[in-house]
C-alpha positions in Angstrom: 160.9 159.2 114.1 161.0 161.2 110.9 163.0 159.7 108.0 165.0 161.8 105.5 163.6 162.1 102.0 166.1 159.7 100.5 165.1 157.0 103.1 161.4 157.4 102.2 162.2 157.2 98.5 164.2 154.0 99.1 161.2 152.4 101.0 158.8 153.3 98.2 161.1 152.0 95.4 162.8 149.0 97.0 164.6 146.7 94.6 164.5 142.9 94.8 167.4 141.1 96.4 169.7 140.0 93.6 173.2 139.2 95.0 176.3 138.9 92.9 176.7 135.2 92.0 179.2 135.1 89.1 182.1 137.4 88.2 184.6 137.1 85.4 187.6 139.4 86.0 189.6 140.5 83.0 192.8 142.4 82.8 191.2 145.8 83.5 187.5 145.2 83.8 184.9 142.6 85.0 181.7 141.0 83.9 179.2 140.6 86.8 176.1 138.4 87.1 173.4 139.0 89.7 170.8 136.3 90.3 167.3 136.7 91.9 164.6 134.2 92.5 161.0 135.4 92.7 157.3 134.4 92.1 155.6 135.7 89.0 151.8 135.7 88.4 150.9 137.2 85.1 152.7 140.4 84.2 155.1 142.0 86.8 157.5 144.8 86.7 160.7 144.1 88.7 163.2 146.7 89.8 166.7 145.2 90.0 169.5 146.5 92.3 170.9 149.9 91.3 174.2 149.5 89.3 177.3 151.7 89.8 178.3 154.4 87.3 181.2 152.3 86.0 178.7 149.9 84.3 178.5 150.1 80.5 174.7 150.5 79.7 175.1 148.8 76.4 176.4 145.6 78.2 173.3 145.1 80.4 171.4 141.9 79.8 168.4 140.4 81.6 167.5 136.7 81.2 164.9 134.6 83.0 164.1 131.0 83.6 160.5 130.1 84.3 159.3 133.5 82.9 159.5 135.6 79.8 161.3 138.9 79.7 159.1 141.2 77.7 160.9 144.5 78.2 164.0 146.0 80.0 164.3 149.6 80.9 167.7 151.1 81.7 167.8 154.7 82.9 170.3 157.0 84.5 169.5 157.5 88.2 170.3 160.7 90.0 171.5 161.1 93.6 169.1 162.6 96.1 169.2 166.4 96.2 171.7 167.9 98.5 170.0 169.9 101.4 171.6 173.3 100.7 169.5 175.2 103.3 170.4 172.7 106.1 174.1 172.9 105.0 174.2 176.7 105.2 172.5 176.6 108.6 175.1 174.1 109.9 178.0 176.2 108.6 176.5 179.3 110.4 176.0 177.3 113.6 179.5 176.0 113.5 180.9 179.5 112.9 178.9 180.8 115.9 180.0 177.9 118.1 183.6 178.4 117.2 183.4 182.1 118.1 181.7 181.4 121.4 184.2 178.7 122.3 187.1 181.0 121.5 185.6 183.8 123.6 185.0 181.5 126.5 188.5 180.1 126.3 190.0 183.6 126.1 188.1 184.9 129.1 188.9 181.8 131.1 192.6 182.3 130.3 192.5 186.0 131.3 190.8 185.1 134.6 193.4 182.4 135.3 196.1 185.1 135.0 194.3 187.3 137.4 193.9 184.5 140.0 197.6 183.7 139.7 198.5 187.4 140.2 196.3 187.6 143.4 198.0 184.5 144.8 201.4 186.1 144.5 200.4 189.0 146.7 202.1 188.9 150.2 201.8 191.7 152.9 205.0 193.1 154.3 205.6 193.7 158.0 206.2 197.4 159.0 209.3 198.4 161.0 209.0 200.1 164.4 210.6 203.4 163.5 208.4 206.1 162.0 210.9 206.6 159.2 210.8 203.0 158.3 207.0 203.0 158.7 206.8 206.0 156.4 209.1 204.3 153.8 207.2 201.1 154.1 203.8 202.8 153.5 205.3 204.6 150.6 206.4 201.2 149.1 202.8 199.7 149.6 203.3 197.7 152.8 200.4 197.5 155.3 200.2 197.3 159.0 199.7 194.0 160.7 196.3 195.1 161.9 195.0 195.4 158.3 196.3 192.0 157.2 193.0 190.3 158.0 191.0 192.7 155.9 193.4 192.5 152.9 193.6 188.7 153.1 189.8 188.4 153.2 189.5 190.7 150.2 192.1 188.6 148.2 190.4 185.4 149.1 186.9 186.7 148.2 188.1 188.1 144.9 190.0 184.9 144.0 186.9 182.8 144.9 184.7 184.9 142.6 187.2 184.7 139.8 187.5 180.9 140.2 183.7 180.5 140.3 183.5 182.4 137.0 186.3 180.2 135.6 184.3 177.1 136.5 181.2 178.6 134.9 183.2 179.3 131.7 184.6 175.8 131.8 181.1 174.3 132.0 179.9 176.6 129.2 182.9 175.6 127.1 182.1 171.9 127.7 178.5 172.5 126.7 179.5 174.4 123.6 182.0 171.7 122.5 179.4 169.0 123.0 176.9 171.0 120.8 179.7 171.5 118.3 180.4 167.7 118.2 176.7 167.1 117.4 176.8 169.7 114.6 180.0 168.1 113.3 178.2 164.7 113.2 175.3 166.3 111.3 177.8 167.9 108.9 179.4 164.5 108.3 176.0 163.0 107.7 175.2 165.6 105.1 178.6 165.3 103.5 178.2 161.6 102.8 175.6 160.7 100.1 173.2 158.0 101.2 173.1 156.6 97.7 175.4 157.3 94.7 174.0 158.0 91.3 174.1 155.0 88.9 171.9 153.0 86.6 168.4 151.8 87.4 167.2 148.6 85.6 163.5 147.6 85.5 162.5 144.3 83.8 158.9 143.4 82.8 158.3 139.7 83.3 155.4 137.5 82.2 154.7 134.0 83.5 153.4 131.9 86.3 155.2 130.4 89.2 158.8 130.5 90.4 161.3 132.3 88.1 165.1 132.9 88.2 166.3 136.2 86.8 169.9 136.9 85.8 171.2 140.4 85.4 174.7 140.6 83.7 176.7 143.7 82.9 180.3 144.8 82.2 182.2 147.1 84.6 184.5 149.0 82.3 187.3 149.8 84.8 188.6 149.5 88.4 188.8 145.7 88.4 191.9 143.6 87.7 193.9 140.5 88.5 197.5 139.4 88.2 198.8 135.7 88.0 201.0 134.5 90.8 203.0 131.3 91.2 204.5 129.4 94.1 207.1 126.9 93.0 208.4 124.5 95.6 211.1 122.0 94.8 210.8 118.6 96.5 214.3 117.1 95.9 213.5 113.7 97.4 210.6 113.3 94.9 212.4 115.0 91.9 209.2 117.1 91.5 208.2 120.8 91.6 204.9 121.6 93.2 203.3 124.5 91.4 200.5 126.5 93.1 198.8 128.9 90.8 196.7 131.8 92.2 195.4 135.2 91.2 195.7 138.5 93.0 192.3 140.2 92.5 191.3 143.7 93.5 188.4 146.0 92.6 187.0 149.5 93.4 183.7 149.2 91.5 181.5 150.4 94.4 179.9 147.0 95.0 181.1 144.0 96.9 181.4 140.5 95.4 180.4 138.3 98.3 180.7 134.5 97.9 180.6 134.7 94.2 182.0 132.2 91.6 185.1 133.9 90.2 186.7 133.3 86.8 190.0 135.0 86.0 190.4 135.5 82.3 193.2 136.8 80.0 190.8 137.6 77.2 190.0 141.1 75.9 186.2 141.6 75.9 185.0 143.4 72.8 183.5 146.9 73.1 181.0 148.6 70.8 182.6 150.7 68.1 180.4 153.0 65.9 181.1 152.6 62.2 181.3 155.6 59.8 178.2 156.3 57.7 178.5 156.8 54.0 176.5 159.6 52.3 174.5 159.0 49.2 176.3 159.4 45.9 174.2 161.0 43.1 175.5 160.3 39.6 175.1 162.8 36.8 176.6 163.6 33.3 180.0 165.2 33.3 183.2 164.9 31.4 185.8 162.7 33.1 183.4 162.1 36.0 185.1 160.8 39.2 182.8 159.7 42.1 183.8 161.6 45.3 182.2 161.4 48.7 180.8 164.8 49.7 180.3 166.0 53.2 176.7 166.7 54.2 175.9 170.4 54.3 175.5 172.0 57.7 172.1 173.2 58.7 171.5 176.9 58.3 171.4 179.3 61.2 167.8 179.9 62.4 166.5 183.4 61.9 165.7 183.8 65.6 168.3 182.8 68.2 167.3 179.7 70.1 166.7 180.3 73.9 168.6 177.8 75.9 167.6 177.1 79.5 170.4 178.1 81.9 171.2 175.4 84.4 170.6 176.1 88.0 173.8 176.9 89.9 175.3 173.8 91.5 176.7 174.9 94.9 176.8 171.4 96.4 180.6 171.1 96.1 181.2 174.5 97.6 178.9 173.7 100.6 180.6 170.4 101.1 184.0 172.1 101.3 182.6 174.6 103.8 181.2 171.7 105.9 184.5 169.9 105.9 186.4 173.1 106.8 184.1 173.8 109.8 184.1 170.2 110.9 187.9 170.0 110.9 188.1 173.2 113.0 189.2 175.7 110.3 188.6 179.2 111.6 185.5 180.9 110.3 187.4 183.4 108.4 189.1 180.8 106.2 186.1 180.7 103.8 183.0 182.8 103.4 179.4 181.9 103.1 178.6 185.5 102.0 178.3 186.3 98.4 179.3 189.7 97.1 177.9 191.8 99.9 180.4 193.5 102.2 177.8 194.0 104.9 177.9 191.4 107.6 181.5 190.4 106.7 184.2 190.8 109.3 187.7 191.0 107.9 190.8 190.3 109.9 192.8 192.7 107.8 192.0 195.5 105.3 193.3 193.5 102.3 190.7 192.2 99.9 189.7 191.3 96.3 186.5 192.9 94.9 185.0 192.9 91.4 182.2 192.1 89.0 181.8 189.1 86.7 179.9 189.6 83.4 179.1 187.6 80.3 181.5 188.6 77.5 178.9 188.2 74.8 175.6 189.2 76.4 177.3 191.9 78.5 175.1 191.0 81.5 176.2 190.1 85.1 176.8 186.4 85.8 175.5 185.2 89.2 176.5 182.1 91.2 180.1 182.1 89.9 182.4 180.4 92.4 185.5 182.6 93.0 188.4 180.8 94.7 191.4 182.6 96.1 194.5 180.5 97.0 197.9 181.6 98.2 201.0 180.2 100.0 200.3 182.7 102.8 196.7 181.6 103.2 195.8 178.4 105.1 193.5 176.5 102.8 191.5 178.4 100.2 188.9 181.1 100.4 185.7 180.9 98.3 182.8 183.2 97.6 179.9 183.2 95.2 178.8 186.2 93.0 175.4 187.7 93.7 172.6 188.6 91.3 174.7 191.7 90.1 177.7 189.5 89.4 179.6 191.2 92.2 181.9 189.5 94.8 184.2 190.5 97.7 186.9 188.3 99.3 187.9 190.2 102.5 190.2 189.4 105.4 193.2 188.3 103.3 196.8 188.4 104.5 199.4 190.0 102.2 201.0 187.7 99.7 200.9 186.4 96.1 197.4 185.0 95.1 195.7 183.1 92.3 192.1 183.7 91.5 189.8 181.1 89.7 186.3 181.8 88.3 184.1 178.7 87.7 180.5 178.3 86.5 178.7 175.7 84.4 178.3 176.7 80.7 181.3 179.0 80.9 184.9 178.5 80.3 186.9 178.4 83.5 189.1 181.5 83.9 192.2 181.7 86.2 194.9 184.3 87.0 198.0 183.7 89.1 200.8 185.8 90.5 198.5 188.5 91.8 200.3 190.6 94.4 198.2 191.7 97.4 199.8 194.2 99.8 198.7 194.8 103.4 196.0 197.3 103.8 195.2 197.4 100.0 192.2 196.2 97.9 192.6 194.8 94.4 189.7 195.2 92.0 189.2 192.2 89.7 186.5 192.6 87.1 186.3 189.6 84.8 184.4 188.7 81.6 183.6 185.0 81.2 183.4 183.3 77.8 180.5 180.8 77.1 181.5 177.2 76.4 179.9 177.4 72.9 182.6 179.7 71.6 185.5 178.3 69.6 189.1 179.4 69.6 190.0 181.7 72.5 192.6 184.5 72.7 193.6 185.6 76.2 194.6 189.3 76.8 196.5 189.8 80.0 196.7 193.0 82.1 197.4 193.8 85.7 194.8 194.0 88.5 195.0 197.6 89.9 195.1 198.4 93.6 192.6 200.9 95.1 192.7 202.4 98.6 189.9 202.4 101.2 188.8 206.0 100.2 188.1 204.8 96.7 186.1 201.8 98.0 183.9 204.2 100.0 183.3 206.3 96.9 182.7 203.3 94.6 180.7 201.0 97.0 180.4 197.4 95.7 177.6 195.8 97.6 174.2 194.3 97.4 171.6 197.0 97.4 174.0 199.9 96.6 172.0 201.6 93.9 174.7 204.1 93.0 177.2 201.4 92.2 176.0 200.6 88.8 175.8 204.3 87.8 179.4 204.9 89.0 180.6 201.9 87.1 178.8 203.1 83.9 180.3 206.5 84.2 183.8 205.1 84.6 183.2 202.7 81.7 182.2 205.6 79.4 185.6 207.2 80.0 187.6 204.0 79.4 189.8 203.9 76.3 188.7 201.8 73.4 191.0 199.4 71.6 191.1 196.3 69.5 190.6 194.0 72.5 187.9 194.3 75.2 189.6 195.4 78.4 187.3 196.3 81.3 187.2 199.6 83.2 190.0 198.7 85.6 192.4 196.9 83.2 191.5 193.4 84.3 192.7 190.4 82.3 189.8 189.0 80.2 189.4 186.6 77.3 188.0 187.4 73.9 187.1 185.1 71.0 187.6 185.3 67.3 184.7 186.1 65.1 182.0 183.6 65.7 180.4 184.3 62.3 183.4 182.8 60.3 182.0 179.7 58.6 183.7 176.4 59.3 185.8 175.2 56.4 184.4 172.1 54.6 187.0 169.3 54.4 186.4 166.2 52.2 187.4 163.1 54.1 188.6 159.8 52.6 186.0 157.0 53.0 187.5 153.5 53.0 187.9 150.3 55.1 190.2 151.9 57.6 189.0 152.1 61.3 186.7 155.1 62.0 188.3 158.3 63.2 189.2 158.3 66.9 189.7 154.5 67.0 192.8 153.7 69.0 194.3 150.2 69.3 194.0 148.9 72.9 197.2 149.4 74.8 197.8 147.3 78.0 200.5 147.4 80.5 203.1 144.6 80.2 202.2 143.1 83.6 198.5 142.6 82.9 197.2 139.1 82.2 196.2 139.9 78.6 199.8 140.8 77.9 201.4 138.0 79.8 199.2 135.4 78.1 200.8 136.1 74.7 197.5 136.2 72.8 195.9 133.1 74.4 192.4 133.5 75.8 192.8 131.6 79.1 190.2 131.3 81.9 190.7 129.9 85.4 187.8 129.3 87.7 188.2 129.4 91.5 187.4 126.0 93.1 185.0 127.6 95.6 183.0 130.8 96.0 185.2 133.8 97.0 184.6 137.3 98.3 186.3 140.4 96.9 185.2 143.6 98.6 185.4 147.0 96.9 188.3 149.2 97.9 189.7 146.7 100.4 193.0 145.9 98.7 194.2 142.7 96.9 192.8 139.2 97.6 194.8 136.1 96.7 192.5 133.6 95.0 193.9 130.0 94.8 193.2 128.4 91.5 194.9 125.0 91.3 198.0 123.0 92.4 200.0 120.7 90.2 203.2 118.6 90.5 205.6 118.7 87.7 208.5 116.3 87.1 211.8 118.1 87.1 215.5 117.4 86.1 217.9 119.0 88.6 221.3 120.2 87.7 224.1 122.0 89.5 226.0 124.7 87.6 229.5 125.7 88.9 231.7 128.5 87.8 235.0 127.8 89.6 236.8 130.8 88.0 234.3 133.2 89.6 233.4 131.5 92.9 233.2 128.2 94.8 229.4 128.2 95.0 227.2 125.6 93.1 223.9 126.9 91.7 220.8 124.7 91.7 218.9 124.8 88.4 215.6 123.1 87.5 214.8 122.0 83.9 211.0 121.6 83.4 209.2 120.5 80.2 205.9 122.3 80.8 203.7 119.4 81.6 200.7 121.6 82.4 197.3 120.6 80.8 197.1 124.0 79.1 199.0 127.2 78.6 199.7 129.4 81.6 200.3 133.2 81.5 203.6 134.6 82.7 203.8 136.2 86.1 205.8 136.5 89.3 206.8 133.3 91.0 208.1 132.6 94.5 210.8 129.9 94.5 211.4 127.5 97.4 213.6 124.5 98.0 211.9 122.3 100.5 210.7 124.6 103.3 213.4 127.3 102.5 212.5 130.2 100.3 215.3 131.0 97.9 214.0 134.0 95.8 211.6 135.4 93.2 211.6 134.8 89.5 209.6 136.3 86.6 208.0 133.5 84.5 207.1 134.0 80.8 204.3 132.3 78.9 204.3 128.6 79.7 203.2 126.4 76.8 202.6 122.6 77.2 205.7 120.7 75.9 208.0 123.7 75.9 211.0 123.5 78.2 212.1 126.2 80.5 214.7 126.7 83.2 214.2 128.0 86.8 217.2 129.1 89.0 216.7 127.9 92.5 219.6 129.5 94.3 222.8 128.2 95.8 223.4 124.6 96.9 225.8 125.1 99.9 226.6 121.4 100.1 228.4 121.2 96.8 231.9 122.8 96.8 234.4 123.4 94.0 238.2 124.0 93.7 240.3 125.6 91.0 244.1 125.4 90.6 246.3 127.1 87.9 249.9 125.8 87.4 252.7 127.1 85.1 253.9 123.9 83.4 256.6 125.3 81.1 258.3 128.6 80.3 260.5 129.1 77.3 262.5 132.3 76.7 262.9 133.3 73.1 266.5 133.1 71.7 266.1 133.2 68.0 262.5 134.3 67.6 262.7 136.6 70.6 259.3 135.4 71.9 258.4 134.0 75.3 256.1 131.0 75.5 254.3 129.9 78.7 252.1 126.8 79.2 249.4 126.8 81.9 247.4 123.9 83.3 244.1 124.5 85.0 242.5 121.8 87.3 238.9 122.0 88.3 237.5 119.7 91.1 233.8 119.3 92.0 232.6 117.1 95.0 229.3 115.3 95.4 228.2 115.0 99.1 224.9 113.3 98.3 224.0 109.6 98.1 222.7 109.9 94.6 224.4 110.8 91.2 224.7 114.5 90.7 224.2 116.1 87.3 226.7 119.0 87.1 227.6 121.6 84.5 231.1 123.0 84.9 231.9 126.3 83.1 235.3 127.9 82.8 237.3 129.7 80.1 240.8 130.3 78.6 242.0 133.8 77.8 241.2 135.4 74.4 243.6 137.9 72.6 242.9 140.4 69.9 246.5 141.3 69.4 248.3 139.7 66.4 251.6 139.3 68.2 249.9 137.8 71.3 248.9 134.2 70.6 246.8 132.1 72.9 246.3 128.4 72.0 244.1 125.8 73.7 246.2 122.7 73.8 243.9 120.1 75.4 240.8 119.5 77.6 240.3 116.4 79.7 237.6 115.1 79.4 236.6 116.8 76.1 234.7 120.0 76.6 232.3 122.1 74.5 234.2 125.1 73.2 233.1 128.6 72.3 236.0 130.1 70.3 234.8 133.8 70.3 234.4 134.0 74.1 236.9 131.3 75.1 234.2 129.5 77.2 234.5 125.8 78.1 231.6 123.6 79.3 231.6 120.1 80.7 228.4 118.2 81.4 229.2 115.6 84.1 227.4 113.1 86.2 229.3 112.8 89.5 228.8 109.5 91.3 227.4 109.5 94.9 229.8 110.6 97.7 232.7 111.2 95.3 234.4 113.9 93.2 235.4 114.5 89.7 238.3 116.5 88.2 238.5 118.1 84.8 241.6 119.9 83.3 242.5 122.0 80.4 245.8 123.4 79.1 246.7 126.4 77.0 249.8 128.2 75.8 250.5 132.0 75.6 253.1 133.3 73.2 254.1 137.0 73.4 257.1 139.2 72.4 259.9 139.1 74.9 259.6 142.6 76.3 255.8 142.7 76.5 254.0 143.2 79.8 250.5 141.6 79.8 247.3 143.0 81.4 243.8 141.6 81.7 240.5 143.3 80.7 236.9 142.3 80.5 
């Protein structure tokens, strides 16, 4: 069995087994430690497992016990080359199979219609009279003597058609099976056997057994969130606190049975400092030292020749493979380049054109041209040929957008291009190199040309007369301040590249270097919820967190905290009693804030958002409604006096509040009510008395009683207030 190239390379350069043993997860990153055990005899080069692209190369560290690390090499690894020839062959094979399957299905459907039509034929019996016989013959009826011959002909013809249908059905099954195999090959090509990453090679010196540890920082795609489960145990007067962390990661590697530590710290990252130039002192009047920017290097006399990168068509081929494997019709995208020969268009509408370099004025090959439109299913892509020419045929009428992409060139795109049925739009484009500075875009319309013009100006590979015709048309093109191509196509031009860059003296001081940005974290991340504390929580046992597999709840520890329970009642608003827990923060250390699930016994009562918990600091948790405790409120008009001399009315109200305790233990209860407050000078409200005495809040009119209700009993509190108003006033209430 032959192995692919990437498999052979893997066998020749196999890395040692170094599983992930320790992981510290921060708010938005993670530090990973891999450990390997091996035998060393003298000097040995050890290739460690390939690391994902998310690893910071500056953070890689290699340590060894039982051996000495003499050198560590870190290099960027490249993915195996994409098999372009095999991909093109697969696309062509899938196109051919799709066409043959479509033809077989169409022929089979047509034969089915013929068989159905033959089965509907029924001979009609002739009448005895000659007139009727003549009329019957004129209408297509046959005599009973010829029924046998006609029936045999119909049966024989139907049998032949059905045999052909079975043959086509078998051929279709064979073609579909072959297509399924090609689709499997396409999926195999589309998936890379090994992603690019970092290769780490360590040089060890020693004798005997050695333990090697490789540590590195994954800069993103790893996170954790603190979670709490608080369960009130009323009979024990305790709250059981279970602390856990929700961990997830998409780093490309699995953490299998690793020792996890969840941290709220912010690991430092390398920041490059500014470099001060040398100051040269001289003699001058009123000399002031000033930092001077280093002069730029002069332009070389001869232009430097840069090597043009090879065209990367891997992404285009992958899109083609996915389109064919998903059953997209072969006309949806084209493998052809600019050549019109060999291309079958479903309609006569098309885009054609040439792409050139705006500076060198030479054709640009291997430019990916993408056409998209609401009237087009998917997108259609072609690649320019060596002449920079392209053709996108078989397009339905509609509004299109064209995009031109190639490495080392600025991407150019145009939208709102109207393509009418039976017309061809010529789109000649000039691409700007990436090395140019500010860009000014000059827009114009893409003209339409008819088929006769296309025949006269043939754009195709091998059409020798095409360049001469384009040149002759270019000579007659009008000249102007901007470079507009022969057919009025929108292009991009740059400002003068010879303009020297202005020199700006920059202030040099102790401020952070330019580009430095203070880290900004979301409010729900542990580093924000910890309030500046660097906290770390280790999982009690090894845990596994797999890449891109969602969140994993990691239990950290369980504690029992003493609690003081209190019922709070608001009789003026409702008869319910609310259960509230007062905690003093008895934890051994600070805990970050986070979401908490609240339960009373086995009943879940809700969710709360905890803030930073500091040892010795009290905080309150609402635990829902206590249905066993009920309240009652009664308001009674005690006295009413109508004004005779002062012409004022005075009313006296008595409010009675009653709270019952159904439990067999004393019940701490806070009762909250209020008397009305007036902002009118002529409307006077006076609180006369409270029994027992209550805490008063004059601006809001709130009254508060802190009571201890004996077991299986009830307690009553009252307050009384007067309301004086002018005799003819009608009162209303507002919040």
